Structures are given as structure tokens and as C-alpha cells.
N, C-alpha and C positions, 0 to 999 in steps of 0.2 A: 423647285427648290426656292425657299424664301431666304433672301439674304439682304442685309441692310444694316444701318447704324444700330448700335445698342439701344434697347429700350424704346423702339418705335412701334412695337405692337405686332411683330411677326407671329409669335405664338398665339396671341389673341385672335389674329386673323385666321389662323389655322383652326383654332377652336370654333370660330364662327362657321367655317366650311365643314368641319367634321367634329361636332360637339362631343361625340363619344370618346375622343382622344383625351379630353380633359387635361391638356398640357398646363404645366405650372405657369402662372402669370403673377404679376404684382401690380399694385395700384400705382398711379402716376405719383412721382415724388413731389411733395409740397414744396420742398426746398428748391429743387431744380426745375420744377414744372415740366418734367419729362419722365418717360418710362424708366423702369429700373431693369437692371440686368438679371435675368432669371435662367436663361438657357445657357448651359455650360459646355455642351458638346453637340455636334451635329447628329441627328438621328432621323432615319427614314421610317415613315409610317404608311400603312395601308389605309386608304380612306374609303368610306362606304359609297362607292359609285359603281355603276355598271357601264362598261367593263371595269374591272378592278383597277384602281389607280394608286399611285404612291405620291407622297409629298415629303420633303425634307425640311426640317426646322433646323436652322443654324444659329450659333451664338452671334451676337452682334459684332460689328466691326467698329473700331473707334473713329476711323476716318475713311473717307473715300475721296480720292483726288482725281482731277481731270488732267489728262496728258495731251500736250500738243494742241491745245485750243488757243486760238487768238482771242483777245478780249471781245472783238466784234462778232465772234461766233457763239459765245456763251448764251446770249439771249435766245438763240434759235432752239436751245434745248429746254426752254421754259415755254410750254405751248401757249400760255396766255400772252406772253410777250411776242412770240412769233406771229400770232394772229393779229397783233396790233402794229407791228413794226412798219408796215407799209403806210400807216397814217402819220408816222413821225415826219417832221419837217426835213430832217437829214437822213439820207439812206444809210449812213454809217453811224447812226445814233447808238450810243452806249446806254442810254436810259439812265444817265446819272445827273449831268449838269446842263444838258442841251436844252435850248428853248423849243417849245411846241412839241414836246415828246408825248406821244400817245400813251406810252406805258406809264409814265409818271402821272399823267392826267387820270388814267384809269385807277392808279393807286390812290390818288387823292379823292376820287369818287367812290372808293370802296369796292371797286370791281376786281381788284387784284389784292390778294391777301398780303398784309404787311410781312408776314413770316416768309412768304415766297420771295418778296423783294429783298428782304434781309439776306436770305440764302444766296440770291443772285449777287448781291454786293460782296458777300463774303467770298464767293468763288472768284470774282474779279480781283479782290484784294489778296487772294491766296491765304485767307485766314483758316487754318486747319484746327486751331485749338479752341474755337468759339462755339462748338456745338452744344455745350452745356452752359447754362446760365444759373448762377447762384442768386436766388431771390434776395439774399441778405446783402448782396452787393448793389442792388437796384436802388 
């Protein structure tokens, strides 16, 4: 089953796995710079594999929250942060304002995607309404 935020490419990915399904997709929105909502209900499909397999395409969800995570645990769920955290000066580094932070250094060197770091900061801040960006507001 593929599940995730609205417009992230779940149906597109399923089409790549099984092109014969030809699921409806839409181009990335120029205004929001994100995918558009096209799947309106969950549906299971047989995919051409041996043995026979099934896949479920689901409508996107508006938000996905984390429950019972301490701030110092969130970085452990970003694999690129986790791989670097042992290089930070402080073992309880939140990768925000601390000096000699390996994650921030990797971000500045282009080794970590800015979008991943923004997502991390949004989770720390509890920002649930910021998953869409209107380019007219930039």
C-alpha cells in the first residue's frame, strides 16, 4: 500500500512499477511547486509480477504527525542526520543553533538537501500547516 501526503507522487510511482495500470496523475503545480491531488479513493490493483502481487493506491493525507517524540529524538529519523550526529560537538545536538554541528556543516556544504532540513525544523516546531508553499507569497 502506498500512503503519504497529497500530491507527492504515489500514483506516479505505481505507474513506474506497473505502467499498464495507467493511473491518473497530474503535473506539478507551478503555483505551489508541489504535486496535485488526483486520487480520490483507495483502490487495489493486480500488478504484473510472478507470483501475482497487489498494490493499493490511496488518496493523500493532509498531514502526518509524530507522537511522543522528544526533540532530541527527531533527528534520528532523518538517516542523513543520524549518520552525522556522532560528529557533532555536543551529544545532545538538535542541529539548530549549536556550534560545531556536523548536520549544519553538511547542509552548508550541499551534502544535505535544504528541503530535508526544513522538514526537520518544521517537525521540531510542530508546524502542521506549512506543507504547501504559495509561490506568490515568496
